C-alpha positions as CSV (number, residue, x, y, z in Angstrom):
1,M,0.7,2.3,25.2
2,T,4.2,1.7,23.9
3,S,5.5,0.4,20.6
4,P,5.2,-3.4,20.5
5,T,8.2,-5.5,21.4
6,P,9.6,-7.3,18.3
7,A,7.8,-10.7,18.2
8,P,9.8,-13.9,17.8
9,A,9.9,-15.0,14.1
10,Q,6.7,-16.9,13.0
11,P,6.8,-19.2,10.0
12,L,4.6,-18.5,7.0
13,P,2.2,-21.3,6.2
14,A,3.7,-24.1,4.1
15,D,1.3,-23.4,1.3
16,H,2.1,-19.7,1.2
17,P,3.3,-18.5,-2.3
18,L,6.6,-17.2,-0.9
19,V,7.2,-20.6,0.7
20,D,6.1,-23.1,-2.0
21,G,7.9,-21.2,-4.7
22,R,5.1,-19.7,-6.6
23,T,6.2,-16.1,-6.1
24,A,9.6,-16.2,-4.5
25,R,11.4,-15.8,-7.8
26,S,8.9,-13.5,-9.4
27,P,10.3,-10.2,-10.9
28,L,8.4,-8.2,-8.3
29,V,9.7,-10.1,-5.2
30,R,13.2,-10.2,-6.6
31,A,13.2,-6.4,-7.2
32,L,11.8,-5.7,-3.7
33,R,14.7,-7.8,-2.3
34,G,17.2,-5.7,-4.1
35,D,17.8,-7.9,-7.1
36,R,17.7,-7.2,-10.9
37,P,15.4,-9.6,-12.6
38,E,15.5,-10.2,-16.4
39,R,12.8,-7.6,-16.8
40,T,11.8,-4.6,-14.7
41,P,8.5,-5.4,-12.9
42,V,5.6,-3.1,-13.3
43,W,2.3,-2.5,-11.7
44,F,0.2,0.6,-11.3
45,M,-1.4,2.1,-8.1
46,R,-5.2,2.1,-8.6
47,Q,-4.8,-0.3,-11.5
48,A,-7.9,-2.0,-10.4
49,G,-10.4,0.8,-10.6
50,R,-12.5,3.3,-12.5
51,S,-10.3,3.3,-15.6
52,L,-11.4,-0.2,-16.5
53,P,-14.8,-0.7,-18.2
54,E,-15.0,-4.3,-16.7
55,Y,-14.6,-2.7,-13.3
56,R,-17.4,-0.3,-13.8
57,E,-19.6,-3.2,-15.0
58,V,-19.1,-5.5,-12.1
59,R,-19.4,-2.7,-9.5
60,H,-22.6,-1.1,-11.1
61,G,-25.0,-0.3,-8.3
62,I,-22.7,-1.6,-5.5
63,A,-21.2,0.9,-3.0
64,M,-17.5,1.1,-2.7
65,L,-17.1,-0.4,0.8
66,E,-19.6,-3.1,0.1
67,S,-17.5,-4.0,-3.0
68,C,-14.4,-4.3,-0.8
69,L,-16.2,-6.7,1.6
70,R,-17.7,-9.1,-0.9
71,P,-14.9,-11.6,-1.3
72,E,-15.7,-12.9,-4.8
73,L,-16.2,-9.3,-6.1
74,A,-13.0,-8.0,-4.5
75,A,-11.0,-10.9,-5.9
76,E,-12.4,-10.4,-9.4
77,I,-11.6,-6.6,-9.3
78,T,-8.1,-7.4,-8.1
79,L,-7.5,-9.8,-11.0
80,Q,-8.9,-7.6,-13.8
81,P,-5.8,-5.5,-14.5
82,V,-3.5,-8.6,-14.4
83,R,-5.6,-10.1,-17.1
84,R,-5.8,-6.9,-19.2
85,H,-2.4,-5.4,-18.8
86,G,-0.1,-8.3,-18.0
87,V,1.4,-6.5,-15.0
88,D,3.8,-8.2,-12.6
89,A,1.7,-7.8,-9.5
90,A,-1.9,-7.6,-8.3
91,I,-2.7,-5.0,-5.6
92,F,-5.5,-6.1,-3.2
93,F,-8.7,-4.2,-4.0
94,S,-9.7,-2.4,-0.8
95,D,-9.8,1.0,0.7
96,I,-7.8,2.5,3.6
97,V,-10.9,2.9,5.7
98,V,-12.0,-0.7,5.5
99,P,-10.4,-1.6,8.8
100,L,-12.3,1.3,10.4
101,R,-15.6,-0.2,9.0
102,L,-14.6,-3.7,10.2
103,A,-14.0,-2.2,13.7
104,G,-17.5,-0.8,13.8
105,V,-16.8,2.9,12.9
106,D,-19.6,4.5,10.9
107,V,-17.8,5.5,7.8
108,D,-18.9,5.8,4.2
109,I,-17.2,6.7,0.9
110,Q,-19.3,9.4,-0.8
111,P,-18.8,9.7,-4.6
112,G,-16.9,12.8,-5.5
113,V,-16.0,13.4,-1.8
114,G,-14.2,10.4,-0.3
115,P,-14.3,8.9,3.2
116,V,-16.8,10.6,5.5
117,M,-17.2,9.7,9.1
118,D,-20.4,9.9,11.2
119,R,-18.7,12.7,13.1
120,P,-15.2,14.2,13.8
121,Y,-13.3,12.6,16.6
122,R,-11.3,15.5,18.1
123,T,-11.4,15.3,21.9
124,A,-9.8,13.0,24.5
125,D,-13.3,11.6,25.3
126,D,-14.0,11.1,21.6
127,V,-10.8,9.1,21.2
128,A,-11.3,7.1,24.5
129,R,-14.7,5.9,23.2
130,L,-13.3,5.2,19.8
131,V,-10.4,3.0,20.9
132,E,-12.7,0.7,22.8
133,R,-13.6,-0.7,19.4
134,D,-11.6,-3.7,18.2
135,L,-10.8,-5.4,15.0
136,D,-11.3,-9.0,16.0
137,D,-10.2,-12.1,14.1
138,A,-13.8,-13.0,13.0
139,S,-14.3,-9.5,11.4
140,L,-11.3,-10.1,9.1
141,E,-12.8,-13.3,7.5
142,P,-14.0,-11.5,4.4
143,I,-10.5,-10.2,3.8
144,R,-8.9,-13.6,4.2
145,E,-11.4,-15.1,1.9
146,A,-10.9,-12.5,-0.8
147,V,-7.1,-12.9,-0.6
148,T,-7.4,-16.7,-0.8
149,L,-9.7,-16.4,-3.9
150,T,-7.3,-13.8,-5.5
151,V,-4.2,-15.9,-5.0
152,S,-5.9,-18.9,-6.4
153,G,-6.9,-16.9,-9.5
154,L,-3.3,-15.6,-9.9
155,D,-1.8,-19.1,-10.1
156,E,-0.6,-20.0,-13.6
157,E,-0.5,-23.5,-15.2
158,E,3.2,-23.8,-15.0
159,G,3.2,-23.5,-11.3
160,T,4.3,-20.0,-10.8
161,S,2.1,-17.0,-9.9
162,V,1.9,-13.3,-10.1
163,P,2.3,-12.1,-6.5
164,L,-0.4,-10.3,-4.6
165,I,0.5,-7.1,-2.7
166,G,-1.4,-6.5,0.5
167,F,-2.7,-3.0,1.0
168,G,-3.1,-0.8,4.0
169,G,-3.6,2.8,4.9
170,A,-1.0,4.4,7.2
171,P,-2.1,5.3,10.7
172,F,-1.7,9.0,10.2
173,T,-4.0,9.0,7.1
174,L,-6.6,7.1,9.0
175,A,-6.3,9.3,12.0
176,A,-6.5,12.4,9.9
177,Y,-9.8,11.3,8.4
178,L,-11.2,10.5,11.8
179,V,-10.2,13.9,13.3
180,E,-11.3,15.9,10.3
181,G,-14.4,13.8,9.8
182,R,-13.9,13.9,6.0
183,P,-11.2,14.7,3.4
184,S,-9.2,17.9,4.1
185,R,-6.7,19.9,2.1
186,D,-4.5,21.0,5.0
187,H,-5.4,18.5,7.8
188,L,-5.5,21.5,10.2
189,A,-7.6,19.8,12.9
190,A,-5.4,16.7,12.9
191,R,-2.2,18.7,13.0
192,T,-3.7,20.8,15.8
193,L,-4.5,17.7,17.9
194,M,-1.1,16.2,17.6
195,H,0.4,19.3,19.2
196,A,-2.4,20.4,21.5
197,D,-3.0,17.0,23.1
198,P,-0.1,14.7,22.1
199,G,-1.2,12.0,24.5
200,T,-4.6,11.7,22.8
201,W,-3.0,11.9,19.4
202,R,-0.7,9.0,20.3
203,R,-3.5,6.9,21.7
204,L,-5.5,7.5,18.4
205,T,-2.6,6.7,16.1
206,E,-1.5,3.6,18.1
207,W,-5.1,2.4,17.7
208,T,-5.2,3.0,13.9
209,A,-1.7,1.4,13.7
210,D,-3.0,-1.8,15.2
211,L,-6.1,-1.8,12.9
212,T,-3.9,-1.5,9.8
213,G,-1.4,-3.9,11.2
214,R,-4.0,-6.6,11.8
215,F,-5.5,-5.9,8.4
216,L,-2.1,-6.4,6.7
217,R,-1.3,-9.5,8.7
218,A,-4.5,-11.1,7.7
219,Q,-3.7,-10.5,4.0
220,V,-0.2,-11.9,4.3
221,L,-1.2,-15.1,6.2
222,A,-3.9,-15.6,3.5
223,G,-1.3,-15.4,0.7
224,A,-0.1,-11.9,0.0
225,S,3.6,-11.9,-1.0
226,A,4.4,-8.3,-0.1
227,V,2.7,-5.3,1.6
228,Q,2.4,-1.6,0.8
229,L,1.7,1.0,3.5
230,F,0.1,4.0,1.8
231,D,0.2,7.4,3.5
232,S,-2.0,9.7,1.5
233,W,-1.5,12.8,3.6
234,A,2.0,12.5,5.2
235,G,3.2,15.1,2.7
236,S,1.3,17.8,4.7
237,L,3.7,17.4,7.6
238,S,7.1,18.8,8.4
239,L,10.0,16.3,8.9
240,A,10.0,17.1,12.6
241,D,6.3,16.5,13.0
242,Y,6.5,13.3,11.0
243,A,9.4,11.9,13.0
244,A,7.8,12.8,16.4
245,H,4.1,12.2,15.8
246,V,3.7,9.8,12.8
247,A,6.7,7.5,12.3
248,P,6.2,5.6,15.5
249,S,2.7,4.6,14.6
250,S,3.7,3.6,11.0
251,T,6.5,1.5,12.6
252,R,3.9,-0.1,14.9
253,A,1.6,-1.0,11.9
254,L,4.3,-2.6,9.9
255,A,5.7,-4.5,12.9
256,H,2.5,-6.7,12.7
257,V,3.9,-8.4,9.6
258,A,7.7,-8.1,10.2
259,D,7.9,-11.3,12.3
260,L,6.6,-13.5,9.4
261,R,9.4,-15.5,7.8
262,V,9.9,-18.2,5.2
263,P,10.5,-21.3,7.3
264,G,14.2,-22.1,7.8
265,S,15.4,-18.7,6.7
266,E,15.7,-15.1,7.8
267,T,13.6,-14.0,4.7
268,G,10.5,-12.1,5.5
269,V,7.7,-10.4,3.6
270,P,8.9,-7.4,1.6
271,G,7.4,-4.0,2.5
272,I,6.8,-0.9,0.4
273,H,6.3,2.5,2.1
274,F,4.6,5.1,-0.1
275,G,3.3,8.6,0.4
276,T,2.4,11.6,-1.7
277,G,4.3,14.8,-1.5
278,T,6.9,13.1,0.7
279,G,10.2,13.9,-1.0
280,H,11.4,15.5,2.2
281,L,10.4,12.4,4.2
282,L,12.0,9.7,2.1
283,A,14.8,8.9,4.6
284,A,12.4,8.9,7.5
285,M,10.0,6.6,5.7
286,R,12.9,4.2,4.9
287,D,13.7,4.2,8.6
288,V,10.1,3.3,9.5
289,L,10.6,0.1,7.5
290,R,13.9,-0.7,9.2
291,D,12.6,0.1,12.7
292,A,9.6,-2.2,12.1
293,G,11.9,-5.1,11.5
294,L,11.1,-5.8,7.9
295,T,13.9,-7.8,6.2
296,H,13.3,-6.3,2.8
297,R,12.4,-2.7,2.4
298,A,11.4,-0.6,-0.6
299,V,10.3,3.1,-0.7
300,G,7.7,4.3,-3.2
301,V,8.6,7.7,-4.7
302,D,6.0,10.0,-6.0
303,Y,6.3,11.9,-9.3
304,R,7.9,15.0,-7.8
305,T,11.3,13.4,-7.0
306,P,13.5,11.8,-9.7
307,L,14.4,8.2,-8.8
308,D,18.1,8.8,-9.0
309,E,17.9,11.6,-6.5
310,A,15.7,9.5,-4.3
311,A,18.2,6.6,-4.5
312,T,21.0,8.9,-3.3
313,V,18.9,9.9,-0.3
314,L,17.8,6.4,0.5
315,G,21.2,4.8,0.2
316,P,22.7,1.8,-1.7
317,D,20.6,-1.0,-0.2
318,V,17.0,0.3,-0.6
319,P,15.0,-0.6,-3.7
320,V,12.7,2.1,-5.1
321,Q,9.2,2.0,-6.6
322,G,7.8,4.6,-9.1
323,N,7.5,7.1,-10.5
324,V,5.8,7.8,-13.9
325,D,3.8,11.0,-13.7
326,P,0.1,10.1,-14.0
327,A,-0.5,13.3,-15.9
328,L,1.6,12.0,-18.8
329,L,-0.7,9.0,-19.4
330,A,-2.9,11.4,-21.4
331,A,0.1,12.9,-23.3
332,P,1.1,11.9,-26.9
333,W,2.7,8.5,-26.9
334,E,6.1,9.8,-27.9
335,V,6.1,12.1,-24.8
336,L,5.0,9.3,-22.5
337,E,7.5,6.8,-24.0
338,A,10.4,9.2,-23.4
339,H,9.3,9.8,-19.9
340,V,9.0,6.1,-19.1
341,R,12.4,5.4,-20.6
342,D,13.8,8.2,-18.4
343,V,12.2,6.8,-15.3
344,V,13.6,3.3,-16.0
345,A,17.1,4.7,-16.6
346,R,17.0,6.7,-13.3
347,G,15.8,3.6,-11.5
348,T,19.1,1.9,-12.2
349,A,20.6,4.0,-9.5
350,A,18.9,1.8,-6.9
351,P,19.6,-1.8,-6.2
352,G,16.1,-2.8,-7.4
353,H,13.3,-0.9,-9.2
354,V,9.6,-1.6,-9.5
355,L,8.1,0.6,-12.2
356,N,4.9,2.3,-11.1
357,L,3.2,5.6,-11.2
358,G,4.1,8.5,-8.9
359,H,0.5,8.3,-7.7
360,G,-2.7,6.5,-8.8
361,V,-4.2,5.8,-12.2
362,P,-6.6,8.7,-13.1
363,P,-10.1,7.4,-13.7
364,E,-10.2,8.9,-17.2
365,T,-7.1,7.0,-18.3
366,D,-7.3,5.0,-21.5
367,P,-6.6,1.4,-20.4
368,T,-4.7,0.6,-23.6
369,V,-2.1,3.1,-22.6
370,L,-1.3,1.2,-19.4
371,T,-1.0,-2.0,-21.4
372,R,1.3,-0.3,-23.8
373,V,3.5,1.1,-20.9
374,T,3.7,-2.4,-19.5
375,E,4.8,-3.8,-22.8
376,L,7.4,-1.0,-23.2
377,V,8.9,-1.6,-19.8
378,H,9.1,-5.3,-20.3
379,S,10.9,-4.8,-23.6
380,L,13.7,-2.6,-22.2
């Protein structure tokens, strides 16, 4: 298989929040388009999760993947941090392996471990059988329903809405889980396969790219106003390996939403590309967004790289997202406040800045700290 040919532009539905005006002028969308809204937008990766007591209450006794596939529950969990913290975006509550489950792969999320497959998929025969599975339109109905419910819940009385960000796992991260069979520290089996049998690796990552791409597209068409591609494990790769064996599949995934446009304009859905430990890959990740054809491109920066340094690497037309160190959420307030102010100041080096963490919210975080950070950023 080859990378998909860029599709002709397709209009977003007339009732889409980017089209009817509900989110087009929101601080988040403006920042992702390279603008400077009146206040710096802020949201937190993993803001809908274990740090919230209301989350633990509604998910009590319900497995993670089941929670993701119950539309009313997924919508409620997505909305919880918006209500509590007053953040400028909701991030769709899901998991990177949900598309695998929807395609019929036997995967479970084991508490304290993470995604565990029924078996590792490491040979050409393994992958050949795997890619016979498909993510058809009917299987995505719970995702569309959850997004529709979430967007409805985000609407405000005055006619504007907090935007929803669609979420998807990058093809490399999905492929790494499949090859390893479970979480891994060094992804040795995955890195071995990409070199020992590059044809099988390419077939696998093209398949995972299309799963993620269809997953993201379903979220956008149902009302998401931006998308984030999350590459948990790309930081384990060299730049050469990333460029040769990973970037093409991430481009392929994002191309599934790049053709969607606001009717009568060249304005598309903003895309955010984020990975952990990827300071050496920032320019390559930027290029993935460009090569996919997205009209508005932002790069998420983890806590290891200062935003002004990242902006220098990315260039003058790329907004940044990040990058408060999650470890400082448990530090004394004066330490955290100084750090947040420094992050905001460094973010001015880019044309747009979305304040976020440099990774996810730790589960033991005091939720009142996130609310206080949100209020601080909005006051600056």
